[in-house]
N, C-alpha and C positions, 0 to 999 in steps of 0.2 A: 294033241291036247289043247294047244293054243287056239286052233281053229274051232274046236268044240266050245271052249270057254268064250271065245269071241262071239259065237252065234248065240249061246245061252244067255249072255249078259243083257240081251235085249228083252228077254222074257221076264216079266214081273215075278212069276212064280219061282224063278231061279235066283233072284237077287239075294235072298237070305242065305241060300246055299253058297253063293260066292263069298258073301261076308264071312260065313262060317269057315269056308275053305281058307280064306286069307288068315284067319286066326290060327289055323292048324299048321300053316306053312312055316318052315324055318327061314325061308327067304321069300317073302311075298312081293318083293319089288317087281319081278317079271309080270305077275298078275296085275299089280297096281299100274304098271306102265302100260300094259295092254288096255286096261280100262280107261286110263287117262289120255290115251292117244287121240289128239284132236282130229286126226284124219279119219278116225272111225266113229266119231261122236256126232251128235246132232246139235241143232241150235240150242236146245235146252240144257245141253251138257249132262245129259242123263247118266252117261257112263262115268264122267268125272265125279258126279255126286255119289255114285255107287262106290267108286274108289275111296272117296272120303269117308263113307260109312264103314269101310273096312278098317280104317286106321285104329279106332279104339279096341278092335278085336284082336290085334296082333299079340301073339304069344310073347313070352319073355325073350325067347330066342329071336323072334321076329322083330321085337322092339329094337334089337341091335341094328337093324337096317331102317328103323323108323325115320331117321333124319334123311337118309337117302331117298326114301319113298316120298317124304314130305317135300323135299327139294324138287323131285321130278314133278310132283303135282303143282307146286308153286310156279314152276316154269310154264306149265300148260295154262294155268289160270291167267297168266299175263299175256297170253296169245289173244290178240283182238279177234272178235268173232267173225269178222269178214275174211280172216285168213284160214278159217276152218274149212276143210274139204268135207262136204256132206255126202254120205253114202248115196250112190245112185244119181248124183248131180255132178255135172262137169262144171269146172270153173268158168 
């Protein structure tokens, strides 16, 4: 499932579906961590932005892990862009 979501997160047509999915999950942290992973993101941080779009959609159960998800994303945001591994590019 992770591989499937990882691949679909790059397709604009799937972004709303992923936001919706995050809202349905009891524990959306694994999905948000996947989206916020700097080693799989690009220079524009498209996937991190998508993870951020998921936050307001979290269900009441999902909001129990809101702080954990936000902490994960804040850690990634503080990563300098020159440390990000861009897919398809070697350092």
